[in-house]
Every structure is written in structure tokens, then in C-alpha cells.
C-alpha positions as MATLAB code, in Angstrom:
seq = 'MKTYAFELSGEHETLPRSEALALVETNSTSFSEIAFMDQCLIVEAEDLDVDALGRRLAMTHRIIEVLAICNADLDALARSVSLLDLPRRKYMVRARRIKDATPPADAVEHEVGRVLFQKGYRADLSNPEMVLRAIITAGKIVIGREAACTDRNSFEARRPHLKPFFHPGVLMPRMARALINLTQVQSDEILLDPFAGTCGILIEACLIGIQGVGIEVQSRLVKGALCNLHGLECSLLIGDAKRLPFQESSIDAAVLDTPYGRSAKILADSKELLLKESIRELFRTIKPGRRMVIVADSPIEALLSNAGFRIIQKHTDRVHRSLTRQIFLCSR';
ca = [
      17.318  -11.937   10.551;
      13.743  -13.235   10.203;
      12.049  -14.409    6.734;
       9.043  -13.042    6.027;
       6.657  -13.421    3.401;
       3.570  -10.894    1.872;
       0.429  -12.598    0.568;
      -0.171   -9.408   -1.339;
      -3.408   -8.865   -3.137;
      -3.986   -8.973   -7.118;
      -5.521   -5.827   -7.663;
      -2.444   -4.504   -8.880;
       0.459   -5.420  -11.026;
       3.348   -3.851   -9.469;
       1.759   -1.395   -6.803;
       1.557   -4.186   -4.204;
       5.216   -4.957   -4.283;
       6.440   -1.641   -4.630;
       4.477   -0.743   -1.380;
       5.537   -3.270    0.764;
       9.194   -3.017   -0.021;
       8.790    0.797    1.258;
       7.202   -0.324    4.298;
      10.180   -2.595    5.026;
      12.917   -0.235    4.028;
      11.413    2.079    6.857;
      10.529   -0.531    9.790;
      13.628   -2.395    9.904;
      16.713   -2.048   10.457;
      18.292   -3.875    7.360;
      16.387   -6.096    4.495;
      16.837   -7.771    1.425;
      14.527   -9.214   -1.139;
      14.865  -12.664   -1.287;
      11.846  -13.670   -4.168;
       9.237  -11.988   -5.608;
       6.777  -14.842   -7.263;
       3.081  -14.438   -8.557;
       1.215  -12.386   -5.552;
       4.009  -13.477   -2.772;
       7.288  -11.074   -1.942;
       9.447  -12.706    0.777;
      12.292  -10.793    2.245;
      14.912  -11.053    5.021;
      14.368   -8.340    7.572;
      15.934   -7.349   11.176;
      14.158   -6.018   13.741;
      10.709   -5.968   11.491;
       7.631   -4.074   12.970;
       5.208   -6.654   11.008;
       2.587   -4.805   13.856;
       3.053   -1.156   12.154;
       3.004   -2.652    8.557;
      -0.002   -4.420    9.337;
      -1.733   -1.274   10.482;
      -0.755    0.648    7.590;
      -0.459   -2.043    4.432;
      -3.227   -1.667    1.732;
      -2.598   -4.187   -0.897;
      -1.177   -7.005    1.457;
      -3.758   -9.712    2.950;
      -0.779  -10.855    5.743;
       2.552  -10.948    6.375;
       3.846  -14.695    7.292;
       7.052  -15.592    9.077;
       8.524  -17.881    6.890;
       9.271  -21.496    8.331;
       9.816  -23.694    5.267;
       9.680  -22.985    1.413;
       9.320  -25.969   -0.745;
       8.418  -27.131   -4.348;
       4.476  -27.594   -4.963;
       3.817  -30.997   -4.592;
       2.548  -32.934   -1.296;
       5.685  -35.271   -1.052;
       7.523  -32.109   -0.626;
       5.442  -30.504    1.371;
       5.123  -33.654    4.101;
       9.024  -33.881    4.218;
       9.306  -30.041    5.148;
       6.704  -29.989    7.541;
       7.773  -33.462    9.217;
      11.549  -31.119    9.875;
       9.736  -27.779   11.319;
      10.205  -27.042   15.121;
       6.865  -25.552   16.461;
       5.761  -24.357   20.035;
       3.259  -27.146   21.624;
       0.085  -25.229   20.764;
      -3.283  -25.561   19.423;
      -2.821  -24.695   15.600;
      -5.267  -23.649   12.647;
      -3.924  -24.028    9.288;
      -4.716  -22.001    6.240;
      -3.942  -22.116    2.537;
      -4.441  -19.850   -0.207;
      -3.921  -20.590   -3.978;
      -2.296  -17.735   -6.051;
      -4.417  -18.227   -9.809;
      -4.284  -21.690  -11.248;
      -1.044  -22.993   -8.886;
      -1.568  -26.657   -7.725;
      -1.854  -28.454   -5.706;
      -5.427  -27.191   -4.087;
      -5.505  -25.392   -0.696;
      -7.719  -28.246    0.683;
      -4.791  -30.757   -0.234;
      -2.059  -28.644    1.280;
      -4.646  -28.039    4.311;
      -4.687  -31.197    4.707;
      -1.172  -33.047    3.982;
       0.276  -30.048    7.004;
      -2.539  -31.342    9.232;
      -2.163  -34.890    8.764;
       1.748  -34.420    9.360;
       1.333  -32.862   12.404;
      -0.867  -34.910   13.835;
       1.490  -37.469   13.763;
       3.750  -35.490   15.171;
       1.377  -34.844   18.175;
       0.234  -31.432   17.818;
      -3.697  -30.576   18.036;
      -5.797  -28.713   15.882;
      -8.735  -26.192   17.133;
     -10.324  -24.115   14.405;
     -12.285  -22.130   16.952;
      -9.661  -20.921   19.011;
      -6.447  -21.141   17.782;
      -2.976  -20.378   19.917;
      -1.218  -20.606   16.158;
      -2.268  -19.868   12.904;
      -0.350  -21.328    9.989;
      -0.635  -20.240    6.548;
       0.683  -21.594    3.175;
       0.817  -19.822   -0.261;
       0.811  -21.911   -3.392;
       2.319  -19.973   -5.988;
       4.705  -20.049   -9.034;
       5.672  -24.237   -8.334;
       6.482  -23.470   -4.533;
       4.540  -23.388   -1.474;
       5.559  -20.917    1.454;
       4.552  -22.070    4.739;
       4.603  -19.838    8.057;
       3.282  -18.258   11.073;
       0.767  -15.845   10.134;
       2.373  -12.126   11.689;
       0.092   -9.850   10.840;
      -3.163   -9.388    9.089;
      -4.344   -6.439    7.382;
      -7.724   -4.875    8.033;
      -8.821   -4.527    4.239;
     -12.646   -4.546    5.132;
     -12.327   -1.204    6.729;
     -11.330    0.305    3.039;
     -14.553   -0.816    1.764;
     -16.585    1.396    4.462;
     -14.744    4.252    3.024;
     -15.352    4.000   -0.559;
     -15.918    7.213   -2.352;
     -19.611    7.069   -2.486;
     -20.201    6.117    1.104;
     -18.748    9.459    2.467;
     -20.906   12.137    3.131;
     -19.168   14.547    0.339;
     -18.940   12.213   -2.905;
     -17.047   13.957   -5.995;
     -16.709   11.897   -8.892;
     -13.143   10.950  -10.453;
     -11.021   10.254   -6.920;
      -8.897    7.651   -5.879;
     -10.218    4.468   -4.344;
      -8.951    4.152   -0.432;
      -6.840    1.162   -0.826;
      -5.360    2.972   -3.555;
      -4.788    6.261   -1.946;
      -3.371    4.478    1.294;
      -0.501    2.588   -0.888;
       0.823    5.966   -3.169;
       0.878    7.522    0.956;
       2.975    4.526    1.970;
       5.177    4.397   -0.964;
       5.959    7.731    0.121;
       7.667    6.227    3.371;
       5.899    9.423    5.396;
       5.866    8.571    9.065;
       3.270    9.432   11.657;
       3.410   12.876   12.758;
       5.329   14.548    9.720;
       3.288   16.278    7.326;
       1.749   15.219    4.145;
       0.230   17.391    1.401;
      -1.854   17.166   -1.047;
      -2.263   20.399   -3.232;
      -5.578   18.857   -4.876;
      -7.168   17.589   -2.390;
     -10.488   17.280   -3.819;
     -12.610   15.461   -1.429;
      -9.681   14.632    0.584;
     -10.281   10.591    0.676;
      -5.939   10.839    0.305;
      -5.675   12.939    3.234;
      -8.307   10.687    4.956;
      -6.238    7.812    4.521;
      -3.090    9.638    5.896;
      -4.529   10.883    9.095;
      -6.112    7.321    9.879;
      -2.632    6.007   10.092;
      -1.201    9.435   12.376;
      -0.084   11.212    9.821;
      -0.523   15.381    9.880;
      -2.812   15.978    6.548;
      -2.325   19.400    5.005;
      -4.436   20.000    1.970;
      -5.163   22.848   -0.546;
      -8.414   23.144   -3.022;
      -8.823   25.722   -5.346;
     -12.762   24.838   -5.548;
     -14.742   26.599   -2.506;
     -17.157   24.281   -3.046;
     -15.207   21.143   -2.812;
     -13.702   22.885    0.301;
     -17.046   23.020    2.031;
     -17.926   19.239    1.014;
     -14.377   17.764    1.863;
     -14.975   19.089    5.377;
     -17.932   16.666    5.824;
     -15.779   14.142    5.189;
     -12.851   15.037    7.590;
     -15.213   15.116   10.599;
     -13.587   14.032   13.548;
      -9.861   13.628   12.076;
      -6.519   16.109   12.712;
      -6.342   17.561    9.190;
      -5.906   20.887    7.801;
      -7.641   21.911    4.544;
      -7.363   25.342    2.965;
      -8.872   27.197    0.357;
      -5.616   27.922   -2.056;
      -3.601   27.576   -5.487;
      -1.346   24.669   -5.993;
       0.684   27.105   -8.364;
       1.330   29.395   -5.637;
       1.331   27.182   -1.916;
       1.370   28.989    1.111;
       4.315   27.404    2.826;
       7.808   27.887    3.398;
      10.729   25.971    1.500;
      11.671   22.570    2.174;
       8.748   22.537    5.160;
       6.892   19.312    3.966;
       7.756   15.657    4.287;
       6.029   14.216    1.628;
       2.954   14.956   -1.153;
       0.670   12.742   -2.813;
      -1.831   14.343   -5.404;
      -4.356   13.232   -8.083;
      -4.196   16.122  -10.565;
      -6.871   17.019  -12.253;
      -8.441   15.155  -15.506;
     -11.440   13.876  -17.051;
     -14.819   15.216  -17.333;
     -15.582   15.984  -13.484;
     -12.259   18.194  -13.325;
     -12.290   21.905  -13.362;
      -8.903   23.440  -14.154;
      -8.802   27.061  -12.758;
      -5.675   27.813  -14.675;
      -4.763   29.217  -18.755;
      -3.898   25.864  -19.710;
      -3.599   22.081  -17.845;
      -0.077   22.022  -18.717;
       0.788   25.324  -17.001;
      -1.092   24.220  -14.173;
       0.961   20.753  -13.572;
       4.317   22.869  -14.301;
       3.538   25.520  -11.779;
       1.956   22.799   -9.218;
       5.304   20.575   -9.976;
       7.287   23.608   -9.503;
       5.846   24.616   -5.884;
       6.102   21.045   -4.381;
       9.985   20.831   -5.851;
      10.140   24.264   -3.624;
       7.906   22.954   -0.590;
       9.355   19.589   -0.275;
      12.040   18.721    2.042;
      15.515   17.399    0.135;
      15.858   13.377    0.108;
      11.465   13.202    0.508;
       9.097   11.595   -1.772;
       6.126   12.582   -3.410;
       3.698   10.590   -5.338;
       1.967   12.493   -8.186;
      -1.004   10.751  -10.400;
      -1.296   12.327  -13.964;
      -3.701   11.284  -17.161;
      -0.520   11.378  -19.286;
       3.319   10.891  -19.086;
       4.887   13.731  -17.616;
       8.420   12.636  -17.006;
       9.691   16.211  -18.728;
       8.062   18.253  -16.156;
       9.145   16.619  -13.078;
      12.804   16.870  -14.290;
      12.842   20.286  -15.567;
      11.717   20.870  -11.792;
      14.088   19.113  -10.500;
      12.710   15.559   -9.201;
      14.280   12.205   -9.531;
      11.495    9.566  -11.001;
      12.141    6.428   -8.569;
       9.194    4.066  -10.416;
       6.541    4.692  -12.580;
       3.342    2.504  -12.672;
       0.452    2.434  -14.397;
      -3.138    1.945  -13.540;
      -6.026    1.498  -16.432;
      -9.036    2.734  -15.413;
     -10.816    2.129  -18.213;
     -10.590    2.038  -21.948;
     -10.225    5.868  -22.421;
      -8.331    6.203  -19.093;
      -4.824    5.118  -17.448;
      -3.161    6.714  -14.779;
       0.420    7.513  -15.014;
       1.813    6.942  -11.317;
       5.348    8.392  -10.651;
       6.984    8.162   -7.110;
       9.574   10.816   -7.024;
      12.569   11.903   -5.052;
      13.245   15.773   -4.359;
];
């Protein structure tokens, strides 16, 4: 087994770790979590497909193959680096300090470079053959070789207001991708969003090779969302989430952001009835043992349990003073 460190983003307290673990589980033959420090998850994994994780992860900056973990002081760092058996390649070292952790990142970079220079290694900042990364967090320094780096900038280009069709109250792309990854849905499998809206969730699914299928009750939103889906392999239907047009146990996973807020339009006798019947339909159509993520603006544990779902995780996401999203990861 190899040891890997995930340099997590700080945009959410719990989702980055859960997203990374969900993908590690499905992209390795076996794994175990070794430690979780502030914005740093360390796992041991067998045959981990780091390239696949790098293409999918939304709330991780990079994945590092761990070479050493030491106390967060320069003497301990020097001792650890002096023991490393690295290939004779030109290198670059970069460190990231999490919050108020010490020592400073530039001091760590300088110390690693000093020790490696004494061992006969040569740095090359413009065209390195090997990138070394250090994470300074929670009284420790984690150092290793960069194994994968996520393209987080691409999510910025897909922000909702930059798409051809915009409607307020939608999930940001990184959040949508992270929720998809929590379901552990694989390439070429089917992911359903029965409240598709402007199709932000489905776009993120399609970009990683998942077959996105959306249901949206408002024809105006469907017409606009089709502009957002241009060039993507995705199915979008006008329909009712309370009466899904699918056979029993035919869907591999589902991610849905339920209607709430002033911009939401409820086409049902009540929002509670809409959620109750929609969740019941999702239980009917999702395959046994597979996962669903549902986002709501209030606790819905009873509705999920009564429909037959098992709640695996619950996360909260404070959007503003009057809205805190409740995020439920469930198993059919």
C-alpha cells in the first residue's frame, strides 16, 4: 500500500473529506484512513487511481504521495528530508501553510531545498522533473511527491451567471460536483436529477462521463437549460418528480437540490407533499444498494426514513443568515 495526502480546500468543513473518501473507496482495491488534520486527509490505499481522482475531485487541491510526516519544526523537517531516497531528478518544492500553522511556507521550502542541495540534488523551478509538496498543518509537516492536481479553475468558468441561461438559487459547480462524487456513481452509469432546473448538477455529471438524466416540471426552465447543455450528452425531460417515468430499480444514483427560497416555484399542493412523493419515487427507481444525495432547506430525516432510505451522512451548508442547506447522503 502507498500513503497519500489529500490537500483539501477550506470552502466547507466536512464535505471535502467525505468527497475524497468516497472516491478513494471506489478507485482502489482497499484503503484505510490514517489521519485527518486541518484540510489534510491521509489514507493508505492499494492500486489507487490518482489520475481518475484528479479529474473528478472538486474540493481537493492536489493529491500527494507521502514520503514523510514529521513534527512542524525545521530541525525535524531536515532530519526527515535527509533520509528520503529520491530519484536523481531536477525538482521543485512548494509548501502550503494551513491557516495559522507554523513554520512559514517559505521557510519550509528553503529548508527542504538546503538539505536536498547538500545531498547533490538540483532544483529547476521552470521545468522540474519532480514536484515535491509540503503541507504544514496541525503541528505536522507532510511532505511527498505531487501525484495529481485538480483543475479547480475550470469550475470558476462554469459559475451559474456565466452560463447562457441563469436562474437564481442554484448550486455552485464545485458543490454540485462534490455531491455527485459522494454518490460514488461511475462513468457511463445513470445519474438522475428530478429537479433539474438550469442543469448545473447534470453538467458536472456529464463532464466526468456520467449519463445525466434530468426531470424539470417548468417548461420555461427546460427551454433555457437546453442552452446550457449544448454539446453535452444529457437527457432532459419535462415531467413531474412525483411521477418519474422510469422503471423500478433502473437508476444508478441521484443528486437533487429541492425547491426552496423565493425563486422556487412549487407545483404541488404543498412542499411537504412534493418532497414526500418525490422521495418515494426516488426509492422506487434507484437501484438497491446505490446512493442518493438530497439537498433541502430543513431537516427531512423522517421523510427519508419513512420512504426506506438509510441516511449515511448529513452535512450542513450555511448560505446566508436565513438559509442553511441540509445535505443528506442516503443509501437505497
